[in-house]
N, C-alpha and C positions, 0 to 999 in steps of 0.2 A: 379295271381288270387287265390282266396280262394280254388277253386276246384283243383288247382294244388298242394296243400299242401298234405303231407302224413297224414294218420289218426292220427299219433302221434303228428305232428305239429298242427293239428286242435284242439287237446286236450290242447295244450299249449297256444294258442291264442284265443281270442274271436272274432267271425265272425264280429260283428258290429264295432270292433276296428281294423280290419285288413285293412291296406292301401297298402300292398305289401312289398316286400323286399327292403332294402336299396341298392342303387347303388353307387359304388365308382370309382374314377379315376383308369383307368387300367383294369376295368372289361370288359370282352368280352361278347357282347350281340348277341343273335341269334334271327332272326325274320322271319316270314312267312308273306309276304306282299300281296300275291295273292292267294286267296282261290282256284282258278281254278288250281293252280300248287303247291300243298302242299309240293312236293319234293324239290322245290326251296327255299333255305334259304339264308339269308344275314347275314353276321357277321360283327360287327363293334366293335370298342374300344371306351370306354368312356374317354373323355379328358376334361380338364379344359382349357378354352380359356381366354387369357388376351385381346382378341379383334383383334389382328393383323392377325392371320392365318385363320379367319373364314369370310365367305362371308358377313355377316351383321355387322361385326366389333363389335359384342357385347361381353360383359363379361359374362361367364356362362358355363354351361355344354353342351357338343356336342358329337355327334357320328362320329367317323372317320373311313373311309373305304379306305385302300390303299392310293393312291395318289389323291383321290377325295377331294374336299372341304368339310369340316365337316358340318354336319347338326345339328341344335339345338336339344337337347334332352328335350322333353317336355311331358306333360301329354298325348298328343295324341299318343305318341309312347308306352306308358306303356302297353297297352293291346296286343301289337304285339311282344314286345321284352321280352326275359328272359335271365338272367345271366347264362352263362354256364361255367364260369371260369374267370381267370384273366391273364394278360400278364406276371406276375411274376412266376406263378406256372403252367400255361397251354399254353405255347407258341406254342405247336404243334397244337392248334386249329385254328391258323391263317396261312395264306399263308406266305411263307418265305420273300417275298419282303416287308412285313409290319414291320418286326423286325429291 
């Protein structure tokens, strides 16, 4: 969100042209899905699916959490998730069984 940018970042971009940060395969996302419990967070990894490992057998971007079936990554998730790192540089952000 625009409001999450630092003052310096807001000087670099134009508000009416800001569509959010790019997300890449391997990024670790953190989300707060329930406003009643802001301390509860969910972390997922962005993956590219070729269709076989995802529940709707579609080609595209998904969010993977542990051993659960991946969920599609779409615009409805954008306001809830933020990138906090990636699996290549920040493995410590994930539980060990994910790696």
